[in-house]
Short mmCIF file of the C-alpha atoms (twelve columns), coordinates in Angstrom:
data_MODEL
# 
_entry.id   MODEL 
# 
loop_
_atom_site.group_PDB 
_atom_site.id 
_atom_site.type_symbol 
_atom_site.label_atom_id 
_atom_site.label_alt_id 
_atom_site.label_comp_id 
_atom_site.label_asym_id 
_atom_site.label_seq_id 
_atom_site.Cartn_x 
_atom_site.Cartn_y 
_atom_site.Cartn_z 
_atom_site.pdbx_PDB_model_num 
ATOM 1   C CA . UNK A 1   43.392 -66.952  199.996 1 
ATOM 2   C CA . UNK A 2   44.412 -64.319  197.644 1 
ATOM 3   C CA . UNK A 3   48.352 -66.127  197.451 1 
ATOM 4   C CA . UNK A 4   46.282 -69.400  196.843 1 
ATOM 5   C CA . UNK A 5   44.632 -67.606  193.866 1 
ATOM 6   C CA . UNK A 6   47.266 -66.480  192.306 1 
ATOM 7   C CA . UNK A 7   49.590 -70.058  192.150 1 
ATOM 8   C CA . UNK A 8   46.422 -72.023  191.359 1 
ATOM 9   C CA . UNK A 9   46.398 -71.005  187.378 1 
ATOM 10  C CA . UNK A 10  50.244 -71.286  187.326 1 
ATOM 11  C CA . UNK A 11  50.230 -74.619  188.977 1 
ATOM 12  C CA . UNK A 12  47.591 -76.032  186.743 1 
ATOM 13  C CA . UNK A 13  49.234 -74.797  183.564 1 
ATOM 14  C CA . UNK A 14  52.902 -76.229  184.814 1 
ATOM 15  C CA . UNK A 15  51.033 -79.597  185.512 1 
ATOM 16  C CA . UNK A 16  49.189 -79.913  181.631 1 
ATOM 17  C CA . UNK A 17  52.169 -78.643  179.997 1 
ATOM 18  C CA . UNK A 18  55.698 -79.618  181.796 1 
ATOM 19  C CA . UNK A 19  55.300 -82.790  180.427 1 
ATOM 20  C CA . UNK A 20  55.126 -81.808  176.958 1 
ATOM 21  C CA . UNK A 21  57.657 -79.398  177.149 1 
ATOM 22  C CA . UNK A 22  59.917 -82.441  178.115 1 
ATOM 23  C CA . UNK A 23  58.864 -84.984  175.551 1 
ATOM 24  C CA . UNK A 24  59.854 -82.099  173.124 1 
ATOM 25  C CA . UNK A 25  62.872 -81.119  174.774 1 
ATOM 26  C CA . UNK A 26  64.395 -85.077  175.036 1 
ATOM 27  C CA . UNK A 27  63.324 -85.636  171.401 1 
ATOM 28  C CA . UNK A 28  66.340 -83.570  170.633 1 
ATOM 29  C CA . UNK A 29  68.673 -85.399  173.200 1 
ATOM 30  C CA . UNK A 30  71.722 -86.981  171.357 1 
ATOM 31  C CA . UNK A 31  72.111 -89.036  174.394 1 
ATOM 32  C CA . UNK A 32  69.197 -90.968  174.176 1 
ATOM 33  C CA . UNK A 33  68.498 -90.964  177.789 1 
ATOM 34  C CA . UNK A 34  65.989 -89.195  180.367 1 
ATOM 35  C CA . UNK A 35  68.546 -88.705  183.131 1 
ATOM 36  C CA . UNK A 36  70.761 -86.230  181.006 1 
ATOM 37  C CA . UNK A 37  70.624 -84.075  178.163 1 
ATOM 38  C CA . UNK A 38  73.729 -84.441  176.122 1 
ATOM 39  C CA . UNK A 39  73.936 -82.219  172.970 1 
ATOM 40  C CA . UNK A 40  71.265 -81.153  170.808 1 
ATOM 41  C CA . UNK A 41  70.426 -83.663  167.808 1 
ATOM 42  C CA . UNK A 42  67.740 -84.602  164.678 1 
ATOM 43  C CA . UNK A 43  68.885 -88.082  164.743 1 
ATOM 44  C CA . UNK A 44  65.765 -89.200  166.378 1 
ATOM 45  C CA . UNK A 45  63.480 -87.344  163.630 1 
ATOM 46  C CA . UNK A 46  65.899 -89.036  161.270 1 
ATOM 47  C CA . UNK A 47  64.986 -92.681  162.721 1 
ATOM 48  C CA . UNK A 48  61.575 -91.907  162.781 1 
ATOM 49  C CA . UNK A 49  60.981 -91.192  158.696 1 
ATOM 50  C CA . UNK A 50  63.270 -94.606  158.775 1 
ATOM 51  C CA . UNK A 51  60.794 -96.744  160.824 1 
ATOM 52  C CA . UNK A 52  57.876 -98.208  158.278 1 
ATOM 53  C CA . UNK A 53  56.111 -99.478  161.098 1 
ATOM 54  C CA . UNK A 54  55.741 -96.638  163.265 1 
ATOM 55  C CA . UNK A 55  54.831 -94.490  159.808 1 
ATOM 56  C CA . UNK A 56  52.609 -96.901  158.797 1 
ATOM 57  C CA . UNK A 57  50.913 -97.352  162.242 1 
ATOM 58  C CA . UNK A 58  50.307 -93.410  161.834 1 
ATOM 59  C CA . UNK A 59  48.734 -93.914  158.584 1 
ATOM 60  C CA . UNK A 60  46.303 -96.073  160.027 1 
ATOM 61  C CA . UNK A 61  45.273 -93.661  162.794 1 
ATOM 62  C CA . UNK A 62  45.066 -90.812  160.533 1 
ATOM 63  C CA . UNK A 63  43.016 -93.021  157.728 1 
ATOM 64  C CA . UNK A 64  40.600 -94.068  160.960 1 
ATOM 65  C CA . UNK A 65  40.347 -91.170  162.540 1 
ATOM 66  C CA . UNK A 66  39.114 -89.250  159.038 1 
ATOM 67  C CA . UNK A 67  36.859 -92.010  157.751 1 
ATOM 68  C CA . UNK A 68  34.860 -92.668  161.448 1 
ATOM 69  C CA . UNK A 69  34.629 -89.026  162.156 1 
ATOM 70  C CA . UNK A 70  33.451 -88.316  158.908 1 
ATOM 71  C CA . UNK A 71  30.768 -91.242  159.078 1 
ATOM 72  C CA . UNK A 72  30.049 -90.043  162.868 1 
ATOM 73  C CA . UNK A 73  29.462 -86.486  161.462 1 
ATOM 74  C CA . UNK A 74  27.231 -87.816  158.655 1 
ATOM 75  C CA . UNK A 75  25.081 -89.949  160.558 1 
ATOM 76  C CA . UNK A 76  25.069 -87.243  163.712 1 
ATOM 77  C CA . UNK A 77  23.963 -84.781  162.149 1 
ATOM 78  C CA . UNK A 78  20.957 -86.396  160.650 1 
ATOM 79  C CA . UNK A 79  20.535 -88.198  163.832 1 
ATOM 80  C CA . UNK A 80  20.485 -84.848  165.676 1 
ATOM 81  C CA . UNK A 81  18.027 -83.026  162.753 1 
ATOM 82  C CA . UNK A 82  15.352 -86.176  163.692 1 
ATOM 83  C CA . UNK A 83  15.790 -85.238  167.915 1 
ATOM 84  C CA . UNK A 84  14.980 -81.971  166.832 1 
ATOM 85  C CA . UNK A 85  11.955 -82.465  164.962 1 
ATOM 86  C CA . UNK A 86  10.170 -85.001  167.297 1 
ATOM 87  C CA . UNK A 87  7.006  -83.471  168.574 1 
ATOM 88  C CA . UNK A 88  6.887  -85.649  172.156 1 
ATOM 89  C CA . UNK A 89  9.114  -84.104  174.076 1 
ATOM 90  C CA . UNK A 90  8.912  -87.177  176.802 1 
ATOM 91  C CA . UNK A 91  10.098 -89.200  173.318 1 
ATOM 92  C CA . UNK A 92  12.701 -86.589  172.551 1 
ATOM 93  C CA . UNK A 93  14.111 -86.333  176.139 1 
ATOM 94  C CA . UNK A 94  14.218 -90.432  176.280 1 
ATOM 95  C CA . UNK A 95  16.314 -90.923  172.567 1 
ATOM 96  C CA . UNK A 96  18.718 -88.084  174.317 1 
ATOM 97  C CA . UNK A 97  19.227 -89.762  177.392 1 
ATOM 98  C CA . UNK A 98  19.930 -93.057  175.520 1 
ATOM 99  C CA . UNK A 99  22.062 -90.976  173.277 1 
ATOM 100 C CA . UNK A 100 24.204 -90.188  176.194 1 
ATOM 101 C CA . UNK A 101 24.777 -93.091  177.784 1 
ATOM 102 C CA . UNK A 102 27.780 -94.548  175.676 1 
ATOM 103 C CA . UNK A 103 29.817 -91.205  176.806 1 
ATOM 104 C CA . UNK A 104 29.133 -91.809  180.480 1 
ATOM 105 C CA . UNK A 105 30.176 -95.562  180.340 1 
ATOM 106 C CA . UNK A 106 33.971 -96.538  180.600 1 
ATOM 107 C CA . UNK A 107 35.924 -97.353  177.938 1 
ATOM 108 C CA . UNK A 108 36.467 -100.782 178.869 1 
ATOM 109 C CA . UNK A 109 33.087 -101.381 179.124 1 
ATOM 110 C CA . UNK A 110 32.500 -100.486 175.323 1 
ATOM 111 C CA . UNK A 111 35.472 -102.419 174.252 1 
ATOM 112 C CA . UNK A 112 34.426 -105.506 175.797 1 
ATOM 113 C CA . UNK A 113 30.691 -104.718 174.063 1 
ATOM 114 C CA . UNK A 114 31.862 -103.900 170.810 1 
ATOM 115 C CA . UNK A 115 34.365 -107.144 171.111 1 
ATOM 116 C CA . UNK A 116 31.371 -109.505 171.709 1 
ATOM 117 C CA . UNK A 117 28.838 -108.001 169.059 1 
ATOM 118 C CA . UNK A 118 31.993 -108.593 166.461 1 
ATOM 119 C CA . UNK A 119 32.787 -112.187 167.766 1 
ATOM 120 C CA . UNK A 120 29.099 -112.852 167.368 1 
ATOM 121 C CA . UNK A 121 29.074 -111.345 163.935 1 
ATOM 122 C CA . UNK A 122 31.700 -112.658 162.697 1 
ATOM 123 C CA . UNK A 123 29.964 -116.250 163.212 1 
ATOM 124 C CA . UNK A 124 27.333 -115.427 161.125 1 
ATOM 125 C CA . UNK A 125 28.202 -116.902 157.361 1 
ATOM 126 C CA . UNK A 126 26.607 -114.541 155.168 1 
ATOM 127 C CA . UNK A 127 28.225 -111.093 156.793 1 
ATOM 128 C CA . UNK A 128 32.047 -110.309 155.735 1 
ATOM 129 C CA . UNK A 129 33.383 -109.018 159.085 1 
ATOM 130 C CA . UNK A 130 36.773 -109.693 160.081 1 
ATOM 131 C CA . UNK A 131 38.614 -107.767 162.843 1 
ATOM 132 C CA . UNK A 132 40.611 -105.094 161.525 1 
ATOM 133 C CA . UNK A 133 40.192 -102.059 159.935 1 
ATOM 134 C CA . UNK A 134 36.398 -102.537 159.497 1 
ATOM 135 C CA . UNK A 135 35.663 -103.481 162.995 1 
ATOM 136 C CA . UNK A 136 37.412 -100.484 164.364 1 
ATOM 137 C CA . UNK A 137 36.084 -97.912  161.706 1 
ATOM 138 C CA . UNK A 138 32.520 -99.501  162.962 1 
ATOM 139 C CA . UNK A 139 33.654 -99.164  166.669 1 
ATOM 140 C CA . UNK A 140 35.384 -95.455  166.125 1 
ATOM 141 C CA . UNK A 141 32.122 -94.307  164.513 1 
ATOM 142 C CA . UNK A 142 29.991 -95.277  167.266 1 
ATOM 143 C CA . UNK A 143 31.774 -94.053  170.173 1 
ATOM 144 C CA . UNK A 144 32.074 -91.125  168.482 1 
ATOM 145 C CA . UNK A 145 28.545 -90.422  167.485 1 
ATOM 146 C CA . UNK A 146 27.047 -88.951  170.416 1 
ATOM 147 C CA . UNK A 147 29.359 -86.495  170.901 1 
ATOM 148 C CA . UNK A 148 28.693 -85.398  167.172 1 
ATOM 149 C CA . UNK A 149 24.869 -85.433  167.834 1 
ATOM 150 C CA . UNK A 150 25.599 -83.178  171.444 1 
ATOM 151 C CA . UNK A 151 27.528 -80.607  169.325 1 
ATOM 152 C CA . UNK A 152 24.923 -80.512  166.673 1 
ATOM 153 C CA . UNK A 153 21.474 -80.544  168.427 1 
ATOM 154 C CA . UNK A 154 21.879 -77.376  170.329 1 
ATOM 155 C CA . UNK A 155 22.434 -75.504  167.042 1 
ATOM 156 C CA . UNK A 156 19.148 -76.967  165.330 1 
ATOM 157 C CA . UNK A 157 17.821 -75.863  168.608 1 
ATOM 158 C CA . UNK A 158 18.867 -72.510  168.779 1 
ATOM 159 C CA . UNK A 159 17.313 -71.914  164.915 1 
ATOM 160 C CA . UNK A 160 14.920 -69.495  164.271 1 
ATOM 161 C CA . UNK A 161 11.873 -72.399  163.203 1 
ATOM 162 C CA . UNK A 162 10.345 -69.324  161.130 1 
ATOM 163 C CA . UNK A 163 13.101 -69.112  158.418 1 
ATOM 164 C CA . UNK A 164 12.569 -72.366  157.566 1 
ATOM 165 C CA . UNK A 165 8.997  -72.071  157.370 1 
ATOM 166 C CA . UNK A 166 9.508  -68.858  155.342 1 
ATOM 167 C CA . UNK A 167 11.631 -70.940  152.917 1 
ATOM 168 C CA . UNK A 168 8.850  -73.694  152.502 1 
ATOM 169 C CA . UNK A 169 6.321  -70.989  151.858 1 
ATOM 170 C CA . UNK A 170 8.370  -69.414  149.304 1 
ATOM 171 C CA . UNK A 171 8.339  -72.876  147.326 1 
ATOM 172 C CA . UNK A 172 11.353 -74.409  148.543 1 
ATOM 173 C CA . UNK A 173 10.996 -78.364  149.246 1 
ATOM 174 C CA . UNK A 174 11.660 -79.859  153.016 1 
ATOM 175 C CA . UNK A 175 15.015 -81.354  151.218 1 
ATOM 176 C CA . UNK A 176 15.899 -77.939  149.718 1 
ATOM 177 C CA . UNK A 177 15.073 -75.636  153.250 1 
ATOM 178 C CA . UNK A 178 17.391 -78.035  155.121 1 
ATOM 179 C CA . UNK A 179 20.248 -77.489  152.851 1 
ATOM 180 C CA . UNK A 180 19.436 -73.922  152.088 1 
ATOM 181 C CA . UNK A 181 18.858 -72.600  155.555 1 
ATOM 182 C CA . UNK A 182 19.163 -75.154  158.202 1 
ATOM 183 C CA . UNK A 183 22.377 -77.029  157.397 1 
ATOM 184 C CA . UNK A 184 23.989 -73.540  157.352 1 
ATOM 185 C CA . UNK A 185 22.798 -72.562  160.289 1 
ATOM 186 C CA . UNK A 186 24.690 -75.743  161.907 1 
ATOM 187 C CA . UNK A 187 28.148 -75.492  160.308 1 
ATOM 188 C CA . UNK A 188 29.680 -74.465  163.165 1 
ATOM 189 C CA . UNK A 189 28.165 -77.159  165.183 1 
ATOM 190 C CA . UNK A 190 29.114 -79.686  162.650 1 
ATOM 191 C CA . UNK A 191 32.564 -78.892  162.567 1 
ATOM 192 C CA . UNK A 192 33.028 -78.925  166.229 1 
ATOM 193 C CA . UNK A 193 31.344 -82.498  166.048 1 
ATOM 194 C CA . UNK A 194 33.777 -83.297  163.062 1 
ATOM 195 C CA . UNK A 195 37.097 -81.990  164.888 1 
ATOM 196 C CA . UNK A 196 35.846 -83.724  168.395 1 
ATOM 197 C CA . UNK A 197 34.971 -87.212  166.870 1 
ATOM 198 C CA . UNK A 198 38.793 -86.825  165.055 1 
ATOM 199 C CA . UNK A 199 40.466 -86.024  168.025 1 
ATOM 200 C CA . UNK A 200 38.602 -88.991  170.126 1 
ATOM 201 C CA . UNK A 201 39.548 -91.818  167.239 1 
ATOM 202 C CA . UNK A 202 43.069 -90.455  167.080 1 
ATOM 203 C CA . UNK A 203 43.391 -90.870  170.647 1 
ATOM 204 C CA . UNK A 204 41.849 -93.917  171.562 1 
ATOM 205 C CA . UNK A 205 43.434 -97.138  172.685 1 
ATOM 206 C CA . UNK A 206 40.786 -99.095  175.095 1 
ATOM 207 C CA . UNK A 207 38.224 -99.299  172.673 1 
ATOM 208 C CA . UNK A 208 40.916 -100.120 169.651 1 
ATOM 209 C CA . UNK A 209 42.511 -102.882 171.644 1 
ATOM 210 C CA . UNK A 210 39.488 -104.968 172.018 1 
ATOM 211 C CA . UNK A 211 38.265 -104.714 168.167 1 
ATOM 212 C CA . UNK A 212 42.011 -104.658 166.581 1 
ATOM 213 C CA . UNK A 213 43.969 -106.963 164.861 1 
ATOM 214 C CA . UNK A 214 47.625 -107.618 164.185 1 
ATOM 215 C CA . UNK A 215 47.497 -106.713 160.435 1 
ATOM 216 C CA . UNK A 216 46.132 -103.224 161.520 1 
ATOM 217 C CA . UNK A 217 47.727 -101.815 164.073 1 
ATOM 218 C CA . UNK A 218 47.075 -97.596  165.103 1 
ATOM 219 C CA . UNK A 219 49.549 -95.605  166.770 1 
ATOM 220 C CA . UNK A 220 48.398 -95.951  170.412 1 
ATOM 221 C CA . UNK A 221 48.623 -99.662  169.929 1 
ATOM 222 C CA . UNK A 222 52.185 -99.393  168.562 1 
ATOM 223 C CA . UNK A 223 53.566 -97.071  171.391 1 
ATOM 224 C CA . UNK A 224 51.815 -99.424  173.878 1 
ATOM 225 C CA . UNK A 225 53.470 -102.664 172.286 1 
ATOM 226 C CA . UNK A 226 56.490 -100.755 172.769 1 
ATOM 227 C CA . UNK A 227 56.130 -100.338 176.539 1 
ATOM 228 C CA . UNK A 228 57.110 -104.197 176.933 1 
ATOM 229 C CA . UNK A 229 60.388 -102.991 176.107 1 
ATOM 230 C CA . UNK A 230 62.061 -99.470  175.639 1 
ATOM 231 C CA . UNK A 231 59.923 -96.869  174.102 1 
ATOM 232 C CA . UNK A 232 62.016 -95.499  171.277 1 
ATOM 233 C CA . UNK A 233 63.134 -92.210  171.412 1 
ATOM 234 C CA . UNK A 234 61.465 -91.675  167.655 1 
ATOM 235 C CA . UNK A 235 58.391 -92.011  169.375 1 
ATOM 236 C CA . UNK A 236 59.097 -88.713  171.343 1 
ATOM 237 C CA . UNK A 237 59.935 -86.947  167.898 1 
ATOM 238 C CA . UNK A 238 56.748 -88.207  166.608 1 
ATOM 239 C CA . UNK A 239 54.801 -86.648  169.816 1 
ATOM 240 C CA . UNK A 240 56.408 -83.531  169.202 1 
ATOM 241 C CA . UNK A 241 55.601 -83.293  166.029 1 
ATOM 242 C CA . UNK A 242 52.327 -83.915  166.434 1 
ATOM 243 C CA . UNK A 243 52.020 -81.146  169.232 1 
ATOM 244 C CA . UNK A 244 53.913 -78.735  166.282 1 
ATOM 245 C CA . UNK A 245 51.223 -79.404  164.144 1 
ATOM 246 C CA . UNK A 246 48.350 -79.413  166.474 1 
ATOM 247 C CA . UNK A 247 49.862 -75.887  167.383 1 
ATOM 248 C CA . UNK A 248 49.641 -74.547  163.819 1 
ATOM 249 C CA . UNK A 249 46.232 -75.717  163.203 1 
ATOM 250 C CA . UNK A 250 45.174 -73.656  166.162 1 
ATOM 251 C CA . UNK A 251 47.084 -70.381  165.210 1 
ATOM 252 C CA . UNK A 252 45.527 -70.996  161.588 1 
ATOM 253 C CA . UNK A 253 41.754 -71.442  162.769 1 
ATOM 254 C CA . UNK A 254 42.023 -68.611  165.357 1 
ATOM 255 C CA . UNK A 255 43.846 -65.986  162.964 1 
ATOM 256 C CA . UNK A 256 41.154 -67.160  159.993 1 
ATOM 257 C CA . UNK A 257 38.341 -66.497  162.846 1 
ATOM 258 C CA . UNK A 258 40.155 -62.921  163.948 1 
ATOM 259 C CA . UNK A 259 40.307 -62.198  160.250 1 
ATOM 260 C CA . UNK A 260 36.829 -62.990  159.774 1 
ATOM 261 C CA . UNK A 261 35.685 -60.917  162.537 1 
ATOM 262 C CA . UNK A 262 37.782 -58.177  161.262 1 
ATOM 263 C CA . UNK A 263 35.650 -58.086  157.881 1 
ATOM 264 C CA . UNK A 264 32.257 -58.208  159.386 1 
ATOM 265 C CA . UNK A 265 33.700 -55.423  161.940 1 
ATOM 266 C CA . UNK A 266 34.683 -53.487  158.861 1 
ATOM 267 C CA . UNK A 267 31.427 -54.123  156.858 1 
ATOM 268 C CA . UNK A 268 29.634 -52.915  159.862 1 
# 
C-alpha cells in the first residue's frame, strides 16, 4: 500500500500534464510531424499569426467568453442575493435545487434544448433573433449562470447579517447597504464565478455546436472542423500560447495574493 500511495500522485500528474507538455514540445517541431522531432523552429507560431481565420475564431471565443461571463456574473449575483433573502426555507431549497439542474444535465441535452428554443424564437416575426453571436451569448450566459450562483450564494450565507442591519440603522438605504456592506463581502465569490464562467465559455464546444452559425465560429468549432482533415500545426502553437498565458495569470494572481497576505501580516 505504501508503494501504491507513493506512485499514485506522480502517476496522476503525468496523466494530467504529459499531453500538455507534448503539445508544447511539438509546437516547436520544424518537421511538422508527431512521429519525430527534427529541430527547434518558430515557423508554426509565425504561421499562426498569418492565419486570419484562426485569429478571428480566437477573437470570437474571447469576446463571447467576456460578454457571457459578465452577464452571468451580474445576473447570478443578484439571483444569489434574492435566494439568500428568501424567508421560506422550502422555497429556498426548491429554487436552489432547480438552479443546480443545468449543472447536472449533459451538455448535449442543454445544447439540443437551446437549439429547439431558438428555432421556435426565430419563427416569431417580432423577435429579432437569428442563429449566431446573439444565440451563443444567450446560451453561454444560461449555462454559466448556475456556476456563478453556486460561487456567490455561500458568500452571502457566511455574512454577518447584523452588519447589514447596523448599516440600515445608521441611515443607509437598502440599496446603499447592499453596495457598501454586502457587495464588498462577496467580491471573492463574484471573482470566482466570473473566472469560472469565462473558462466554461471559452472551453465549450457541444452547446456552441448546436446554437452557432457559419458566420460566427469559435475556436473549439474551428479546431473541430479541421479534424475532418489534418489539424494545422499552428493550432499546437496556439494551444501552447494559451497555456503560457494561463500560467502567467496564475503566477500573477498567486503573487498578488501572497503580497496581500504579507502586508496584512506586517500590519498585524
